C-alpha positions in Angstrom: 41.3 36.9 -34.1 43.5 34.2 -32.6 42.2 32.0 -29.8 44.0 31.9 -26.5 45.7 28.6 -27.1 47.0 30.0 -30.5 48.7 33.0 -29.0 49.6 31.8 -25.5 53.3 32.1 -25.0 53.8 33.7 -28.5 56.3 36.1 -27.0 58.3 33.4 -25.2 61.3 31.5 -26.7 59.9 28.3 -25.1 60.4 24.6 -25.7 58.2 24.6 -28.8 60.3 27.4 -30.3 63.5 25.7 -29.5 62.4 22.4 -30.9 61.3 24.1 -34.1 64.3 26.3 -34.6 67.3 24.5 -33.1 69.2 21.6 -34.6 68.4 18.3 -32.9 71.7 18.0 -31.1 71.5 21.6 -29.9 67.9 21.1 -28.7 68.9 18.0 -26.8 71.7 19.9 -25.1 69.3 22.6 -24.1 66.8 20.1 -22.7 69.6 18.5 -20.7 70.7 21.9 -19.4 67.1 22.8 -18.3 66.5 19.4 -16.8 69.8 18.7 -15.1 71.3 22.2 -14.6 74.3 21.4 -16.7 76.3 24.3 -18.3 76.2 24.9 -22.1 79.2 24.6 -24.4 79.9 28.0 -26.0 79.5 26.5 -29.4 76.0 25.3 -28.5 75.3 28.7 -26.9 76.2 30.4 -30.2 73.6 28.3 -32.1 71.0 29.0 -29.5 71.8 32.8 -29.5 71.5 33.0 -33.3 68.1 31.2 -33.3 66.9 33.3 -30.4 67.9 36.5 -32.2 66.2 35.5 -35.5 63.0 34.6 -33.6 63.1 37.9 -31.7 63.7 40.0 -34.8 60.8 38.3 -36.6 58.7 39.5 -33.7 59.8 43.1 -34.0 62.6 43.2 -31.4 65.7 45.3 -32.1 67.4 45.1 -28.7 68.2 42.5 -26.1 68.7 42.8 -22.3 69.8 40.7 -19.5 66.7 40.9 -17.3 67.7 40.5 -13.6 66.4 41.0 -10.1 68.7 43.1 -8.0 68.1 43.6 -4.3 65.8 46.5 -4.9 62.8 44.2 -5.1 62.1 45.0 -8.7 63.7 44.1 -12.0 66.5 45.8 -13.9 67.5 45.8 -17.5 70.2 47.4 -19.8 69.3 47.4 -23.5 71.8 46.6 -26.3 70.8 46.5 -29.9 71.5 43.6 -32.2 73.2 45.8 -34.8 76.8 45.4 -35.8 78.6 47.4 -38.5 78.7 45.8 -41.9 80.5 47.3 -44.9 81.0 51.0 -45.3 77.6 52.2 -44.1 75.5 49.2 -43.3 74.6 47.1 -40.3 73.6 43.5 -39.7 71.8 41.9 -36.8 74.0 39.7 -34.7 73.8 38.1 -31.3 76.5 35.7 -30.0 76.6 32.9 -27.5 78.9 35.0 -25.3 76.4 37.9 -25.3 73.6 35.4 -24.4 75.5 33.7 -21.6 77.2 36.7 -19.9 76.6 40.4 -19.5 78.5 43.1 -17.5 76.1 45.8 -16.1 77.5 48.4 -13.7 77.0 47.0 -10.2 78.0 50.0 -8.2 74.6 51.7 -8.0 72.7 48.6 -6.9 72.2 47.7 -3.2 75.1 45.5 -2.0 75.2 45.9 1.8 78.9 46.6 1.9 80.0 43.8 -0.4 81.4 46.4 -2.9 82.9 49.8 -2.6 81.2 52.5 -4.7 84.2 52.8 -7.0 84.2 49.0 -7.6 81.7 49.0 -10.5 82.1 45.6 -12.3 79.3 43.1 -12.0 78.1 40.2 -14.1 74.8 38.8 -15.3 74.6 35.1 -16.1 71.9 33.5 -18.2 69.4 31.3 -16.4 68.4 28.8 -19.1 65.7 27.2 -16.8 63.6 30.3 -17.3 62.6 31.0 -20.9 63.6 34.2 -22.7 60.7 36.5 -23.8 60.0 39.7 -25.7 58.7 42.7 -23.8 58.2 46.1 -25.3 60.2 45.2 -28.4 63.2 43.9 -26.4 64.4 40.3 -26.0 64.6 39.8 -22.3 67.0 37.1 -21.1 66.4 36.0 -17.4 69.7 36.1 -15.6 71.4 35.9 -12.3 73.4 38.9 -11.1 76.7 38.7 -9.1 79.6 40.9 -8.1 83.1 40.9 -9.5 84.0 38.5 -6.6 81.2 36.1 -7.3 78.9 37.2 -4.5 75.1 37.1 -5.3 73.7 40.6 -5.7 70.3 39.5 -6.7 67.2 37.6 -5.6 67.4 34.8 -8.3 70.8 33.3 -7.5 69.9 32.3 -3.8 66.5 31.1 -5.0 68.2 28.7 -7.5 70.7 27.6 -4.9 67.8 26.8 -2.4 66.0 24.8 -5.1 69.2 22.8 -5.6 69.5 22.2 -1.9 65.9 21.0 -1.4 66.2 18.8 -4.5 69.4 17.2 -3.1 67.9 16.4 0.4 64.5 15.4 -0.9 66.1 12.9 -3.2 67.9 11.3 -0.3 64.7 10.8 1.5 62.7 9.6 -1.5 65.3 6.9 -2.2 64.7 5.5 1.2 61.1 4.9 0.2 62.1 3.1 -2.9 61.3 5.9 -5.4 63.9 4.7 -7.9 62.2 6.3 -10.9 62.4 9.8 -9.4 65.4 11.8 -10.7 64.6 15.3 -9.4 62.4 17.2 -7.0 61.2 20.8 -7.5 59.2 23.2 -5.4 56.3 24.8 -7.1 54.5 28.1 -6.3 51.3 29.9 -7.2 51.5 33.5 -6.0 48.1 35.3 -5.6 48.6 39.0 -6.2 46.4 41.7 -4.6 46.3 45.3 -5.8 44.3 48.5 -5.8 43.2 50.5 -8.9 42.4 54.2 -8.7 41.8 56.9 -11.3 45.0 58.4 -12.6 43.7 62.0 -12.4 43.0 61.5 -8.6 46.4 59.9 -8.1 48.3 62.8 -9.7 46.8 65.1 -7.1 48.3 63.1 -4.1 52.0 63.7 -3.4 52.1 60.9 -0.9 50.9 58.3 -3.4 53.4 59.6 -6.0 56.4 59.7 -3.7 55.7 56.7 -1.3 53.0 54.5 -2.8 50.7 55.0 0.2 48.5 57.7 1.7 50.2 59.5 4.6 47.1 61.6 5.4 43.5 60.9 4.9 40.4 60.7 7.1 38.2 57.6 7.0 35.4 57.9 4.5 31.7 57.4 5.4 31.8 54.0 3.7 34.6 51.6 3.5 34.3 47.8 3.3 31.8 47.4 6.1 29.0 46.0 4.0 31.3 43.3 2.3 29.7 44.3 -0.9 32.8 44.7 -3.0 34.3 41.2 -2.3 33.6 39.0 -5.3 31.1 41.7 -6.5 30.3 42.5 -10.1 33.4 43.8 -11.7 33.0 47.4 -13.1 33.3 47.7 -16.9 36.5 49.8 -16.8 38.2 47.3 -14.4 36.9 44.3 -16.5 38.4 45.8 -19.6 41.7 46.3 -17.7 41.6 42.7 -16.5 40.9 41.4 -20.0 43.9 43.1 -21.5 46.0 42.2 -18.5 45.2 38.5 -19.1 46.0 38.8 -22.8 49.3 40.5 -22.2 50.3 38.0 -19.6 49.2 35.0 -21.7 51.5 36.2 -24.5 54.3 36.1 -22.0 53.5 32.6 -21.0 52.2 33.6 -17.5 49.4 31.3 -16.4 47.0 34.0 -15.3 43.9 32.1 -14.1 41.6 33.8 -11.5 40.5 37.4 -11.1 38.0 39.0 -8.7 37.2 42.0 -6.6 38.8 41.9 -3.2 37.4 43.0 0.2 38.3 46.7 0.1 36.8 49.2 -2.3 39.0 49.5 -5.4 40.9 46.3 -4.4 41.3 43.3 -6.7 43.2 40.1 -7.0 44.9 38.0 -9.7 45.9 34.4 -9.1 48.1 32.3 -11.5 48.3 28.5 -11.9 51.3 26.8 -10.1 54.6 26.6 -11.8 58.3 25.9 -10.8 59.4 28.3 -8.1 62.1 30.3 -10.0 59.7 30.7 -13.0 56.9 31.7 -10.7 59.2 34.3 -9.2 60.0 35.7 -12.7 56.3 35.6 -13.6 55.3 37.5 -10.5 57.7 40.3 -11.4 56.1 40.4 -14.8 52.6 40.4 -13.4 53.4 43.5 -11.3 55.0 45.3 -14.2 52.3 44.5 -16.7 49.6 45.5 -14.2 51.0 49.0 -14.0 51.4 49.4 -17.7 48.0 48.1 -18.6 46.3 50.3 -15.9 47.9 53.4 -17.4 46.2 52.6 -20.7 42.8 52.9 -19.0 43.8 56.1 -17.1 44.2 54.2 -13.9 47.1 53.6 -11.5 47.8 50.2 -10.0 48.9 50.5 -6.4 51.0 47.6 -5.1 51.9 49.1 -1.7 51.0 46.8 1.2 48.8 49.4 2.9 48.0 52.2 0.6 44.9 53.2 2.6 44.5 53.2 6.4 41.3 51.6 7.8 40.7 49.1 5.0 42.3 45.9 3.8 46.0 46.0 2.9 47.2 44.0 -0.1 49.1 40.7 0.4 50.6 38.1 -1.8 49.7 34.6 -0.9 52.6 32.2 -1.6 51.1 28.7 -2.3 54.1 26.4 -1.9 54.4 22.7 -2.6 57.0 20.1 -3.6 56.8 17.6 -6.4 58.8 15.0 -8.2 59.7 14.9 -11.9 57.3 12.0 -12.2 54.4 14.2 -11.3 53.8 13.2 -7.6 52.9 16.0 -5.2 54.8 15.1 -2.0 52.3 17.1 0.1 49.2 15.2 -1.3 47.8 13.3 1.7 45.8 10.8 -0.4 42.6 9.2 0.7 44.2 7.7 3.9 46.9 10.2 5.0 47.3 8.4 8.4 48.7 5.4 6.4 50.8 7.5 4.0 54.2 7.5 5.8 56.0 9.4 3.0 53.5 12.2 3.2 53.6 12.3 7.0 57.4 12.6 6.9 57.3 15.4 4.4 54.6 17.1 6.5 56.8 16.8 9.5 59.8 18.2 7.6 57.7 21.4 6.9 56.4 21.6 10.5 60.0 21.3 11.9 61.3 23.9 9.4 58.6 26.5 10.2 59.1 26.0 14.0 62.9 26.2 13.9 63.1 29.0 11.4 60.0 31.1 12.2 62.3 34.1 12.4 63.5 33.7 8.8 59.9 33.4 7.6 59.1 36.7 9.3 62.3 38.3 8.0 61.4 37.2 4.4 58.3 39.5 4.5 59.8 42.3 6.6 59.4 45.9 5.2 58.2 49.2 6.4 55.1 48.9 4.3 54.2 45.4 5.5 54.5 46.4 9.1 51.3 48.5 8.6 49.5 45.5 7.2 50.2 42.5 9.4 47.7 41.6 12.1 44.3 42.7 10.8 41.9 42.6 7.9 42.8 39.1 6.6 46.5 39.7 7.0 48.0 37.3 9.5 49.7 38.4 12.7 53.5 38.8 13.1 53.6 35.6 15.2 54.3 32.7 12.8 52.1 29.6 13.3 50.8 26.8 11.1 47.2 25.7 10.4 46.7 22.0 9.6 43.0 21.6 10.1 41.1 19.0 12.2 41.9 15.8 10.4 45.7 16.2 10.1 45.9 17.6 13.7 44.0 14.5 15.0 46.3 12.2 13.0 49.4 13.8 14.4 47.9 13.6 17.9 47.2 9.9 17.5 50.7 9.3 16.2 52.3 11.2 19.2 50.1 9.3 21.6 50.8 5.9 19.9 47.1 5.2 19.5 45.1 4.2 16.5 43.5 6.9 14.4 39.8 6.6 13.9 39.3 7.6 10.3 36.1 9.5 9.6 34.2 8.9 6.5 33.6 12.1 4.5 30.0 13.2 4.7 28.1 14.9 1.9 27.3 18.6 2.0 23.5 19.0 2.4 22.4 22.5 1.4 18.7 21.8 1.7 17.8 22.4 -2.0 17.1 19.2 -3.9 18.2 20.5 -7.3 21.7 21.4 -6.1 24.4 18.8 -6.4 25.7 16.9 -3.4 29.4 16.9 -2.9 31.8 15.5 -0.3 32.4 17.9 2.6 36.1 18.8 3.2 37.6 17.4 6.4 38.8 20.8 7.4 37.9 24.5 7.0 40.3 27.2 5.8 41.9 29.7 8.2 42.4 33.2 6.8 44.3 34.4 9.9 47.0 31.7 9.8 50.4 32.8 8.5 51.2 29.3 7.1 48.2 27.2 6.4 47.8 23.7 4.9 45.2 23.9 2.1 44.8 20.4 0.8 48.1 19.6 -1.0 50.1 22.8 -0.4 51.0 25.4 2.2 49.7 29.0 1.8 52.2 31.4 3.3 50.0 34.5 3.7 52.4 37.0 5.3 54.0 38.4 2.1 53.1 42.0 1.2 51.8 42.9 -2.2 55.0 44.6 -3.4 57.3 41.8 -2.2 59.3 39.7 -4.5 58.4 36.1 -3.8 62.0 35.0 -4.2 63.1 35.8 -0.6 60.2 33.9 1.1 60.8 30.8 -1.1 64.5 30.9 -0.4 63.7 30.7 3.4 61.1 28.0 3.0 63.2 25.9 0.7 66.3 26.3 2.9 64.5 25.4 6.1 62.8 22.4 4.6 66.0 21.2 3.0 67.7 21.2 6.5 64.8 19.2 8.0 65.0 16.6 5.2 68.8 16.5 5.6 68.5 15.7 9.3 65.8 13.1 8.5 68.0 11.4 5.8 70.9 11.4 8.2 68.9 9.6 10.8 67.2 7.1 8.5 70.0 6.2 6.1 71.9 4.6 9.0 68.9 3.0 10.7 69.0 -0.8 11.4 65.2 -1.0 11.1 64.0 1.7 8.7 60.3 1.4 9.5 60.8 1.5 13.3 63.2 4.4 12.9 60.7 6.2 10.6 57.8 5.8 13.0 59.9 7.1 15.9 61.3 10.0 13.9 57.8 11.1 13.0 56.5 10.8 16.6 59.5 12.7 18.0 59.2 15.5 15.4 55.5 16.0 16.2 56.2 16.0 20.0 59.1 18.5 19.7 57.5 20.9 17.2 53.7 20.8 17.8 53.9 24.2 19.5 53.9 25.8 16.0 50.5 24.3 15.1 47.5 26.5 15.8 44.1 26.1 14.2 42.3 28.9 15.9 41.8 32.7 15.5 45.2 34.3 14.9 43.8 37.8 15.8 42.7 36.7 19.3 44.7 38.5 22.0 44.6 35.3 24.1 46.3 33.4 21.3 49.1 36.0 21.0 49.6 35.8 24.7 49.6 32.0 24.6 52.0 31.9 21.6 54.7 34.0 23.3 54.3 33.2 27.0 53.3 29.5 27.0 54.6 28.2 23.6 57.7 30.4 23.4 57.0 31.5 19.8 58.5 34.8 18.5 56.4 37.9 18.1 58.6 40.1 15.8 56.1 42.9 15.4 58.3 45.2 13.3 60.9 45.0 10.6 63.8 46.2 12.9 62.9 43.6 15.5 62.8 40.8 12.9 66.1 41.8 11.1 68.0 41.6 14.3 67.7 37.8 14.0 68.9 37.5 10.3 72.5 36.9 11.4 71.8 34.6 14.3 74.2 31.7 14.5 71.7 29.1 13.6 70.6 31.0 10.5 74.2 31.6 9.3 74.8 27.9 9.8 71.7 26.9 7.8 72.7 29.1 4.8 76.3 28.3 4.7 75.8 24.5 5.2 73.5 24.3 2.2 75.4 26.9 0.2 72.4 29.2 -0.2 74.4 32.3 1.1 77.9 32.9 2.3 78.1 34.6 5.6 79.1 37.8 3.8 75.9 37.6 1.6 73.7 37.1 4.7 75.2 40.1 6.5 74.9 42.2 3.3 71.2 41.4 3.0 70.5 42.3 6.6 72.3 45.6 6.0 70.3 46.3 2.8 67.0 45.6 4.5 67.8 47.9 7.4 69.0 50.7 5.1 65.8 50.3 3.0 63.6 50.5 6.1 65.3 53.8 7.1 65.2 55.2 3.6 61.5 54.4 3.1 60.5 56.1 6.4 62.8 59.1 5.7 61.1 59.6 2.4 57.7 59.3 4.0 58.6 61.7 6.8 59.9 64.3 4.3 56.8 63.9 2.2 54.6 64.5 5.2 56.5 67.7 6.0 56.2 68.9 2.4 52.4 68.2 2.3 51.8 69.7 5.7 53.8 72.8 5.5 53.1 73.7 1.9 49.5 72.6 1.4 47.6 71.3 4.4 48.4 73.8 7.2 47.9 76.7 4.8 44.5 75.2 3.7 43.3 74.8 7.3 44.5 78.3 8.1 42.7 79.8 5.1 39.5 78.1 6.0 39.8 79.2 9.6 40.3 82.8 8.4 37.2 82.5 6.2 35.2 81.3 9.3 36.5 84.2 11.4 35.7 86.8 8.7 32.2 85.3 8.4 31.8 85.6 12.2 32.9 89.2 12.1 30.6 90.0 9.2 27.6 88.5 10.9 28.2 90.3 14.1 28.5 93.6 12.3 25.3 93.1 10.3 23.3 90.9 12.7 24.8 91.4 16.2 22.0 89.8 18.0 22.3 86.4 16.2 24.9 83.8 17.4 27.2 82.0 15.0 27.5 78.5 16.6 28.7 76.6 13.5 31.4 79.1 12.5 32.5 79.7 16.1 32.7 76.1 17.1 34.4 75.0 13.9 36.9 77.9 14.0 37.7 77.1 17.6 38.3 73.4 16.9 40.4 74.2 13.8 42.5 76.6 15.7 43.2 74.0 18.4 44.1 71.4 15.7 46.2 73.7 13.7 48.2 74.7 16.8 48.8 71.0 17.5 49.6 70.3 13.8 51.9 73.3 13.6 54.1 71.9 16.4 54.4 68.4 14.9 56.5 69.3 11.8 59.0 71.1 14.0 59.3 68.1 16.2 59.5 65.8 13.2 62.3 67.9 11.7 64.2 67.8 15.0 63.8 64.0 15.2 65.0 63.5 11.6 68.0 65.8 12.3 68.8 63.6 15.3 68.6 60.4 13.2 71.1 61.9 10.7 73.8 61.6 13.5 73.3 57.8 13.7 75.7 55.9 11.6 74.8 52.3 12.6 71.9 51.0 10.4 70.4 48.8 13.1 70.4 51.6 15.6 69.0 54.0 13.0 66.2 51.5 12.1 65.2 51.2 15.8 65.2 55.0 16.1 62.9 55.4 13.1 60.6 52.8 14.7 60.6 54.3 18.2 60.9 58.0 17.5 60.1 59.0 13.8 57.0 56.9 13.3 55.3 58.2 16.5 55.9 61.8 15.3 54.5 61.0 11.9 51.4 59.4 13.6 50.8 62.5 15.7 51.0 64.8 12.7 48.6 62.7 10.8 46.1 62.4 13.6 45.7 66.2 13.9 45.5 66.9 10.2 43.1 64.0 9.6 40.7 65.3 12.2 41.0 68.8 10.7 40.0 67.3 7.3 36.7 66.1 8.7 35.6 69.7 9.5 37.2 71.6 6.7 35.1 72.6 3.7 35.9 70.4 0.8 36.7 73.3 -1.5 39.5 74.3 0.8 41.1 70.9 1.1 44.0 70.6 -1.3 44.0 66.8 -1.9 41.4 64.2 -3.0 39.8 62.5 0.0 39.7 58.8 0.8 36.2 58.6 -0.7 37.4 60.3 -3.9 40.2 57.8 -4.3 38.5 54.5 -3.2 35.4 55.2 -5.3 37.2 56.9 -8.2 36.6 54.1 -10.7 32.9 54.2 -11.8 
């Protein structure tokens, strides 16, 4: 059996493959393309394509696909075989540079937000050579960008690559001012922690809501949830451990740096965390992680749930986006060093992020906006909808001293003393971690914790990169023309802290007092729901940001706002229709059937034993009759509300209607039926309970 280092990346046409299989000149051209973003000559592309095909065929591949990320949030692929006719009845395996570089999938059926008419079908995929090709399920997958016939981006990758170019350009301007002549490029890096649930497939198949929507629309709270904190970091069950082992193996073959795995807080909840890598590759890898999770789970008769809130009353699943920025020489620009108060370059980079988060807090909230994530934000380790930053005590004190113009009294790190002599002593960190902060500094990176489990990380990183690029651009503009660089630098840092310190909060993000302070005293936004957030997407300042740095055209911004609004409406419409189907066909009949059984039991007892009361049957039947009468009215109301929504043509108006009218009806229907579940005999209830699902893996 091969060791991990021997098979790691074996399904990836990586640098080692290219070096071994490509002529030296071709290999150098590819390296230059990857390093500098230069386009490849078609002749060079032909050589690369042939080598890539030979490698793929040797590994059992018969087809290739341009693997892209449309605005559905998942990946897409159209498979073509390598075969070409040869002679009278034969075929040969061919793959040209033209086929490698460009594809033409039908673009009409992907979300476009009004960029294209339905009958205008042509779209293009373009090879992204900075992300290695790989083999998945016997198919050579070529990571690509996806655009319309007119050149507008129809995907998540193209804007991400543009944002990386923008932050590279502006960061390089700033670094040159500090004398970093050896630096030739700057890249953002990301490590995206992925939370998920695993439940037994046999239980899953009995829940229409999970099948249709990915979350439970009905379900009473079980006797035990996560109250005892016994699942978090607990012993991993053998079936789950076997799944995790195979998941790691499959991801390692694909070159994904899967590193950490553990049980999360809720029953049946787990987490996987990879090692940092360049942002566009991290985005590709996260898409692979989600796909491979589902496939491997199925092999163990389990289902992997990636919805942000599959079960009410317990933790939702997030995706923690650990973001940093580094030079090609290996310097992390968010590394404070031993004396951060003397590290002017670090302090300026820190201020760039602070300024970016404060000025574009709406865009960060928009980047995680979805119907599913609205259920998650604000509790159980998910940060609130108000965007703020956690810096910790040391950095906060340094910034306070800079603003006040006073000397910072550096504190010597103390040793942790646990009280057991045999245990090692180690330096105590200067700050704790804050699990309620949306955007927390964690040593040499920022952890953006608002993303939902099912989110692509591309959108969040487009927003972060773009906003920080604008901060750096303004800093460079101010400092490049300064008569005295150091005086101007010190004043710039001081003024940035003074102007944007309102976004810094080191306390409890769940505290009602904080939410009041944030909005009423600090003027921060509290965009609690997706429709409220999306109304800001096309604000003038946001359009100016994107167009200035060539991240999006105005048309591309407006199309994305439209797509997200439409998606919100469609998701809630599917959920409402699923609730109606479950209630009318299964749940109300089940409650009625049990009520009838109780009434027949009461009648039988009174006939045979007229002197004995029937308190259980009478009380339960009475309660169920009240609940079923309430529940019976709700589907009619929900149907009427949905019919009213069908008359609304404007997507923004429709989204607000779903938020204000449809969701409350859904909540009322659920409330009545969930209460009925608690007093209905299990044999009559048509669906597995929360307890059945959350504790289905033994």
